[in-house]
C-alpha positions as CSV (number, residue, x, y, z in Angstrom):
1,M,0.0,0.0,0.0
2,T,1.3,3.4,-0.9
3,N,2.5,5.5,2.0
4,A,1.8,9.2,1.2
5,R,3.8,10.4,4.1
6,N,7.0,8.6,3.2
7,T,6.8,8.8,-0.6
8,T,7.2,12.3,-2.0
9,S,6.2,11.1,-5.5
10,T,2.6,10.8,-4.3
11,Q,2.4,14.5,-3.9
12,E,2.8,15.2,-7.7
13,E,0.3,14.3,-10.4
14,P,1.8,12.1,-13.2
15,T,2.6,14.3,-16.2
16,G,-0.1,14.3,-18.9
17,E,-2.5,12.1,-16.9
18,R,-5.9,13.4,-16.0
19,A,-7.0,12.3,-12.5
20,T,-10.1,10.1,-12.3
21,R,-12.8,11.2,-9.8
22,F,-13.8,7.8,-8.4
23,R,-13.5,9.1,-4.9
24,F,-16.8,11.0,-5.5
25,T,-18.5,7.8,-6.5
26,I,-17.4,6.4,-3.2
27,I,-18.7,9.4,-1.4
28,G,-22.0,9.0,-3.2
29,M,-22.2,5.3,-2.1
30,L,-21.5,6.3,1.5
31,F,-24.3,9.0,1.2
32,L,-26.8,6.4,-0.1
33,M,-26.0,3.9,2.6
34,A,-26.4,6.5,5.3
35,V,-29.7,7.7,3.8
36,V,-31.0,4.2,4.0
37,N,-29.7,4.0,7.5
38,Y,-31.7,7.1,8.5
39,V,-34.9,6.0,6.8
40,D,-34.8,2.7,8.6
41,R,-34.4,4.3,12.0
42,G,-36.9,7.0,11.4
43,A,-39.8,4.9,10.0
44,L,-41.0,3.9,13.5
45,S,-42.0,7.5,14.3
46,Y,-44.7,7.5,11.6
47,T,-46.4,4.4,13.1
48,S,-47.1,6.2,16.4
49,E,-50.9,6.4,16.0
50,H,-51.1,2.7,14.9
51,L,-48.8,1.3,17.7
52,I,-50.2,3.5,20.5
53,K,-53.7,2.4,19.6
54,Q,-52.8,-1.3,19.2
55,Y,-50.6,-1.6,22.3
56,G,-52.0,1.2,24.5
57,F,-48.7,3.0,25.0
58,S,-48.7,6.2,27.1
59,K,-46.7,9.2,25.9
60,A,-43.9,8.3,28.4
61,E,-43.9,4.7,27.1
62,W,-43.9,5.8,23.5
63,G,-40.9,8.1,24.3
64,S,-39.2,5.0,25.8
65,V,-39.9,2.9,22.7
66,L,-38.4,5.6,20.5
67,G,-35.4,5.9,22.8
68,Y,-34.5,2.2,23.1
69,F,-32.7,2.4,19.7
70,G,-30.1,4.6,21.3
71,Y,-29.0,2.0,23.9
72,G,-27.6,-0.2,21.2
73,Y,-26.7,2.6,18.9
74,M,-24.1,4.2,21.1
75,F,-22.2,1.0,21.7
76,G,-22.4,0.0,18.1
77,A,-20.8,3.3,17.2
78,V,-17.7,2.8,19.2
79,L,-17.4,-0.9,18.2
80,G,-17.8,0.0,14.6
81,G,-15.2,2.7,14.8
82,T,-12.7,0.4,16.4
83,L,-13.4,-2.5,13.9
84,S,-13.1,-0.1,11.0
85,D,-9.5,0.6,12.1
86,R,-8.8,-3.1,12.5
87,W,-10.8,-4.7,9.6
88,G,-11.2,-1.8,7.3
89,P,-14.6,0.0,6.8
90,R,-15.8,-2.3,4.0
91,K,-16.3,-5.4,6.1
92,V,-17.9,-3.3,8.9
93,W,-20.4,-1.8,6.4
94,I,-21.4,-5.2,5.0
95,Y,-21.9,-6.9,8.4
96,A,-23.6,-4.0,10.0
97,G,-25.9,-3.4,6.9
98,L,-27.0,-7.0,6.8
99,I,-27.8,-7.2,10.5
100,W,-29.7,-3.9,10.7
101,S,-31.8,-4.8,7.7
102,L,-32.9,-8.0,9.3
103,F,-33.7,-6.3,12.6
104,E,-35.7,-3.6,10.7
105,I,-37.8,-6.4,9.3
106,A,-38.1,-8.0,12.7
107,T,-39.5,-4.7,14.1
108,A,-42.7,-5.6,12.4
109,Y,-43.2,-8.4,14.9
110,A,-41.5,-6.8,18.0
111,G,-44.7,-6.3,19.9
112,D,-45.9,-9.8,19.2
113,I,-42.5,-11.2,20.3
114,G,-42.8,-9.3,23.5
115,M,-46.3,-10.5,24.2
116,A,-45.5,-14.1,23.4
117,L,-42.0,-14.6,24.7
118,L,-41.1,-11.7,27.0
119,G,-43.6,-11.7,29.9
120,G,-46.5,-10.5,27.9
121,S,-45.0,-7.0,27.4
122,A,-45.1,-5.3,24.0
123,V,-42.8,-2.6,25.4
124,T,-40.2,-5.3,26.2
125,G,-40.5,-6.7,22.8
126,F,-39.8,-3.3,21.1
127,A,-37.0,-2.7,23.6
128,T,-35.2,-5.9,22.6
129,I,-35.6,-5.5,18.9
130,R,-34.8,-1.8,18.8
131,I,-31.7,-2.1,21.0
132,L,-30.3,-4.8,18.7
133,F,-31.3,-2.8,15.7
134,G,-29.6,0.3,17.1
135,F,-26.5,-1.7,17.8
136,A,-26.3,-2.7,14.2
137,E,-26.9,0.8,12.9
138,G,-24.4,2.3,15.3
139,P,-21.2,1.8,13.2
140,A,-22.5,3.8,10.2
141,F,-21.2,7.3,10.9
142,S,-18.0,6.3,12.6
143,T,-17.3,4.1,9.6
144,I,-18.2,6.9,7.2
145,N,-15.5,9.1,8.9
146,K,-12.9,6.3,8.6
147,S,-13.9,6.0,4.9
148,V,-13.6,9.7,4.3
149,S,-10.3,9.7,6.1
150,N,-9.1,7.1,3.6
151,W,-10.6,8.5,0.5
152,A,-10.7,12.3,0.8
153,A,-7.9,14.5,-0.3
154,P,-6.8,16.8,2.6
155,R,-7.9,19.9,0.7
156,E,-11.4,18.4,0.1
157,R,-11.9,16.9,3.6
158,A,-14.6,19.2,5.0
159,L,-16.4,19.4,1.7
160,L,-16.6,15.6,1.2
161,S,-17.5,15.1,4.9
162,S,-20.4,17.5,4.5
163,L,-21.6,15.7,1.4
164,T,-21.7,12.3,3.2
165,L,-23.3,14.0,6.3
166,A,-26.0,15.5,4.0
167,S,-27.5,12.0,4.4
168,T,-28.7,12.9,7.8
169,P,-31.3,15.6,6.8
170,V,-32.0,14.0,3.4
171,G,-32.7,10.7,5.1
172,A,-34.8,12.3,7.8
173,M,-36.7,14.3,5.2
174,I,-37.6,11.4,2.8
175,T,-38.5,9.2,5.7
176,A,-41.9,11.0,5.8
177,P,-43.0,10.4,2.2
178,I,-41.6,6.9,2.1
179,S,-43.1,5.8,5.4
180,V,-46.5,7.5,4.9
181,S,-46.7,6.2,1.3
182,L,-46.0,2.6,2.3
183,L,-48.5,2.9,5.2
184,L,-51.2,4.3,2.9
185,L,-50.5,1.8,0.0
186,T,-50.3,-1.3,2.1
187,G,-52.7,-0.3,4.9
188,D,-50.4,-2.3,7.2
189,W,-47.6,-0.9,9.3
190,R,-45.9,-4.3,9.5
191,L,-45.4,-4.4,5.7
192,M,-43.8,-1.0,5.8
193,F,-40.9,-2.3,8.0
194,V,-40.6,-5.4,5.8
195,A,-40.3,-3.3,2.6
196,V,-37.7,-0.9,3.9
197,G,-35.7,-3.7,5.4
198,L,-35.6,-5.5,2.0
199,V,-34.5,-2.3,0.2
200,S,-31.6,-2.1,2.7
201,L,-30.5,-5.6,1.9
202,V,-30.3,-4.8,-1.8
203,M,-28.3,-1.6,-1.1
204,V,-25.8,-3.6,1.0
205,V,-25.1,-6.0,-1.9
206,L,-24.6,-3.1,-4.3
207,F,-22.3,-1.4,-1.9
208,A,-20.2,-4.5,-1.4
209,L,-19.6,-4.7,-5.2
210,I,-18.3,-1.2,-5.5
211,F,-16.6,-0.1,-2.3
212,T,-13.0,-0.8,-1.3
213,D,-11.2,0.2,2.0
214,R,-8.6,2.4,0.3
215,P,-8.2,4.0,-3.1
216,E,-5.0,2.0,-3.7
217,Q,-7.2,-1.1,-3.8
218,S,-9.6,0.1,-6.4
219,P,-8.8,-0.5,-10.1
220,R,-11.0,2.6,-10.9
221,V,-8.5,5.0,-9.3
222,N,-5.6,6.0,-11.5
223,P,-2.2,7.3,-10.2
224,A,-3.1,10.9,-10.7
225,E,-6.2,10.7,-8.5
226,L,-4.2,8.6,-6.0
227,A,-1.6,11.4,-5.8
228,K,-4.3,14.0,-5.1
229,I,-5.8,11.8,-2.3
230,N,-2.4,11.2,-0.8
231,E,-1.2,14.8,-1.0
232,V,0.7,16.0,2.1
233,V,-0.5,19.3,3.3
234,T,1.0,20.7,6.5
235,G,-1.5,21.0,9.3
236,L,-4.2,19.1,7.4
237,S,-2.6,15.8,6.6
238,Q,-2.9,13.1,9.3
239,A,-0.1,11.3,11.2
240,P,1.8,8.9,8.9
241,A,1.8,5.1,9.2
242,S,5.4,5.3,10.3
243,E,4.2,7.0,13.5
244,E,1.7,4.3,14.4
245,A,3.9,2.8,17.0
246,A,3.7,6.0,19.0
247,R,-0.1,6.4,18.5
248,P,-2.2,7.1,21.5
249,S,-4.0,4.3,23.3
250,W,-7.8,3.9,23.2
251,F,-7.9,5.8,26.4
252,G,-5.8,8.6,24.9
253,F,-9.0,10.1,23.6
254,F,-9.7,11.3,27.1
255,T,-6.5,13.2,27.3
256,S,-7.6,15.5,24.5
257,R,-9.7,18.4,25.7
258,T,-10.5,19.2,22.0
259,L,-12.0,15.7,21.4
260,I,-14.0,15.8,24.7
261,F,-15.6,19.2,24.1
262,N,-16.1,18.3,20.4
263,T,-18.1,15.3,21.6
264,V,-20.3,17.5,23.8
265,G,-21.0,19.7,20.8
266,Y,-21.9,16.7,18.7
267,F,-24.2,15.5,21.5
268,A,-26.1,18.8,21.2
269,F,-26.4,18.4,17.5
270,L,-27.7,14.8,17.8
271,Y,-30.1,15.8,20.6
272,I,-31.9,18.2,18.2
273,T,-31.7,15.7,15.3
274,F,-33.3,12.8,17.3
275,L,-35.8,15.2,19.0
276,L,-37.2,16.2,15.6
277,L,-36.8,12.8,14.0
278,T,-38.8,11.0,16.7
279,W,-41.3,13.6,18.0
280,T,-42.2,15.8,15.1
281,P,-44.9,13.5,13.6
282,K,-46.7,13.0,17.0
283,Y,-46.3,16.7,17.8
284,L,-47.9,17.8,14.5
285,Q,-50.7,15.3,14.9
286,D,-51.5,16.3,18.5
287,Q,-51.1,20.1,18.3
288,F,-52.3,20.9,14.8
289,H,-54.4,17.8,14.0
290,Y,-52.6,16.8,10.8
291,N,-53.7,13.4,9.6
292,L,-51.4,10.7,8.2
293,A,-52.1,11.7,4.6
294,S,-50.8,15.2,5.4
295,L,-47.7,14.1,7.2
296,W,-46.0,12.9,4.1
297,Y,-45.2,16.5,3.1
298,V,-45.6,18.4,6.4
299,G,-43.1,16.0,8.0
300,M,-40.5,16.9,5.3
301,I,-40.6,20.7,5.9
302,P,-38.4,20.9,9.0
303,W,-35.6,19.1,7.1
304,L,-35.7,21.2,3.9
305,G,-33.2,23.8,5.0
306,S,-30.9,21.3,6.6
307,C,-30.4,19.5,3.3
308,L,-28.9,22.7,2.0
309,T,-27.0,23.9,5.1
310,V,-25.3,20.5,5.7
311,V,-23.6,20.8,2.3
312,I,-22.7,24.5,2.3
313,G,-21.6,24.2,6.0
314,G,-18.5,22.3,4.8
315,R,-17.8,24.9,2.2
316,I,-18.3,27.8,4.6
317,S,-15.9,26.1,7.1
318,D,-13.3,25.7,4.3
319,R,-13.9,29.3,3.2
320,I,-13.3,30.6,6.7
321,L,-10.1,28.6,6.9
322,A,-9.0,30.0,3.6
323,M,-9.7,33.6,4.7
324,T,-8.3,33.4,8.2
325,G,-5.8,30.5,8.2
326,S,-7.4,29.5,11.6
327,L,-8.9,26.0,12.2
328,V,-10.3,27.5,15.5
329,A,-12.4,30.0,13.5
330,A,-13.3,27.6,10.8
331,R,-14.4,24.8,13.1
332,S,-15.0,26.0,16.7
333,W,-16.3,29.5,16.3
334,F,-18.4,28.6,13.3
335,A,-20.2,25.8,15.2
336,A,-20.7,27.9,18.3
337,G,-22.3,30.7,16.3
338,S,-24.7,28.3,14.6
339,F,-25.7,26.8,18.0
340,L,-26.4,30.3,19.4
341,L,-28.8,31.2,16.5
342,A,-30.5,27.8,16.6
343,G,-31.1,28.0,20.3
344,L,-32.7,31.4,20.0
345,C,-35.1,30.0,17.4
346,F,-36.2,27.1,19.6
347,L,-36.8,29.4,22.6
348,V,-39.1,31.5,20.5
349,I,-41.3,28.6,19.3
350,P,-43.5,28.5,22.5
351,W,-44.7,32.1,21.6
352,A,-45.6,31.2,18.0
353,E,-49.4,30.7,17.7
354,S,-49.8,29.2,14.2
355,A,-48.7,26.0,12.6
356,V,-47.0,28.0,9.9
357,G,-45.0,30.0,12.4
358,V,-44.0,26.9,14.5
359,I,-42.9,24.9,11.5
360,A,-41.0,27.8,10.0
361,L,-39.0,28.3,13.3
362,M,-38.4,24.6,13.5
363,T,-37.1,24.6,10.0
364,V,-34.7,27.5,10.5
365,A,-33.5,26.1,13.9
366,N,-32.8,22.7,12.4
367,A,-31.0,24.2,9.4
368,L,-28.8,26.2,11.8
369,N,-28.2,23.1,13.9
370,T,-27.2,21.1,10.8
371,L,-25.0,23.9,9.3
372,P,-21.7,22.8,11.1
373,N,-22.4,19.0,11.0
374,A,-19.2,18.4,9.1
375,V,-17.2,20.2,11.7
376,Y,-17.4,17.5,14.4
377,W,-16.1,14.8,12.2
378,A,-13.5,17.1,10.6
379,V,-12.2,17.9,14.0
380,V,-11.6,14.3,14.7
381,I,-9.7,13.9,11.4
382,D,-7.8,17.2,12.0
383,T,-6.8,16.0,15.5
384,S,-6.3,12.2,15.3
385,P,-3.6,10.1,13.6
386,R,-5.0,8.3,10.6
387,S,-4.6,4.9,12.3
388,R,-6.9,6.1,15.1
389,T,-9.5,8.0,13.1
390,G,-12.1,5.2,13.2
391,T,-11.6,4.5,16.9
392,N,-11.7,8.2,18.0
393,S,-14.8,8.7,15.7
394,G,-16.4,5.7,17.4
395,I,-15.6,7.0,20.9
396,M,-17.0,10.4,20.1
397,H,-20.1,8.8,18.7
398,L,-20.5,6.5,21.7
399,F,-21.0,9.4,24.1
400,A,-22.7,11.8,21.8
401,A,-25.2,9.1,20.8
402,T,-26.6,9.1,24.3
403,A,-28.7,11.9,22.8
404,S,-30.6,9.3,20.8
405,I,-31.8,7.9,24.2
406,I,-32.1,11.1,26.1
407,A,-33.9,13.3,23.5
408,P,-36.9,11.0,22.8
409,T,-37.2,9.6,26.4
410,L,-36.8,13.0,28.2
411,T,-39.3,14.6,25.7
412,G,-41.9,11.9,26.5
413,Y,-41.7,12.8,30.2
414,L,-41.6,16.5,29.7
415,V,-44.5,16.5,27.3
416,G,-46.6,14.3,29.6
417,I,-46.0,16.7,32.6
418,Y,-45.5,20.2,31.1
419,G,-46.8,20.0,27.5
420,Y,-45.1,20.3,24.2
421,N,-43.6,23.8,24.8
422,S,-41.2,22.2,27.3
423,M,-39.4,20.2,24.6
424,F,-38.5,23.4,22.8
425,V,-37.2,25.1,26.0
426,A,-35.1,22.0,26.6
427,A,-33.8,22.2,23.0
428,G,-32.7,25.8,23.6
429,V,-30.8,24.8,26.8
430,V,-29.0,22.0,24.9
431,M,-28.0,24.4,22.2
432,A,-26.4,26.7,24.8
433,I,-24.4,23.9,26.2
434,G,-23.2,22.9,22.7
435,M,-22.2,26.5,22.0
436,L,-20.1,26.8,25.2
437,S,-18.4,23.4,24.5
438,M,-17.5,24.3,20.9
439,L,-15.8,27.5,22.0
440,M,-13.4,25.2,24.0
441,V,-12.4,23.2,20.9
442,R,-8.9,23.6,19.4
443,P,-8.6,21.4,16.3
444,G,-5.3,19.7,15.6
445,E,-4.2,19.4,19.3
446,F,-4.5,15.9,20.5
447,G,-2.6,15.8,23.8
448,S,-3.9,17.7,26.8
449,S,-0.4,18.8,27.6
450,R,-0.2,20.9,24.4
451,R,-1.1,24.5,24.9
452,A,-4.4,25.5,23.3
453,S,-4.9,29.0,22.0
454,A,-6.8,30.6,19.2
455,S,-3.6,31.6,17.5
456,S,-2.0,28.2,17.7
457,A,-4.2,26.5,15.2
458,H,-3.4,28.9,12.3
459,Y,-2.2,27.6,8.9
460,P,-1.6,29.3,5.6
461,P,-4.8,29.9,3.7
462,V,-3.5,27.8,0.8
463,M,-4.4,24.7,2.8
464,A,-8.1,25.3,2.7
465,S,-10.1,23.0,0.6
466,A,-12.4,25.7,-0.9
467,A,-10.2,26.2,-3.9
468,S,-9.8,22.6,-4.8
469,A,-13.6,22.1,-4.2
470,R,-14.3,24.3,-7.2
471,K,-12.1,22.3,-9.6
């Protein structure tokens, strides 16, 4: 395997040869797999009326059912990140995709399994299946970051990260029309889970035929493209393979203040994501009396802005880096400012009186929350040796993914006691915590013993990826 750090020839494009662009095909495949991943996890939210009626769940119980996914998800995230470092991301993708597809299908029978085999409790049945399903889905985004680390040129890192992460709002957005259409067409919520699970299986097979762990392993990548991917850029390139013997241990993650505060920031982002993904359908039905036929388009609206901001966020981050030469400004301050504005939008929602006003504020707040999505993953790549990118991504995801439990579960209790306005106040508080945490992030500084200052993470503007992104 070519070592970009130790081989200077990989920094120059072969004369007369035009670089292939297969890395963008890989990014596209990662995007599609992650969209499927999000549709599978979000489909349950659109069955709320069916399941609550069939099994008699209270709001608190329904919040717990939505939150069980997170118990498995956070541990799957760290395991997937560690295994992607050891096995390579391709094998992790295939195993995880096959398993989560099967458990998505099994969700159709979760309540019956609980009633028949688990003490007569439908809640226990859903808890079992959703925890296992979440465990299988957990590796996805940690493995995406490992894949981007292997495939993205340093100058394109934030852009390509943002393109893969666009799968989050796109997946959440199209979950509404896909789930509602299947429910209306089949008239059976069980068939909906079977259908989306089968589509996932097909996508895993297609992915396995195209994806390779590294560009060196793909016959579709020519030497010119490989040179671009392996270009060494001071301050942006990761630690070389020759330094792997001195790499930090698994516990070294906790010596990095940057990675710890970055994780808190990512938790805040995920809290909002899972809050809206799980409770928006039920909120719109209860507060504004939208029926199932209306949810296919109304449920999409809060995600429309996010589909744009998640992509341009990476470009904005790169542009700030090009203009200032500061990773702190491009990553930390950018994310903190987005959180501040998003939090203000959430705090205003309880005073909005119309459905149009509430949905508009939710849309703007979600777009601002999603704007710096690429930052959290880029910070891990900026800060970690390449040999530890998957592991450190997984550890970050492990702790941040507790939001997938806390957001739906806490919301169920808050709504049951204080009403729906309380969930937006809680969202504003979480945004404030995320803002303060991101102000403490200093990208590129791994060890806690290294001094962190706003000026210490400055690099020449030529290193920004904005210029190469326009090629």
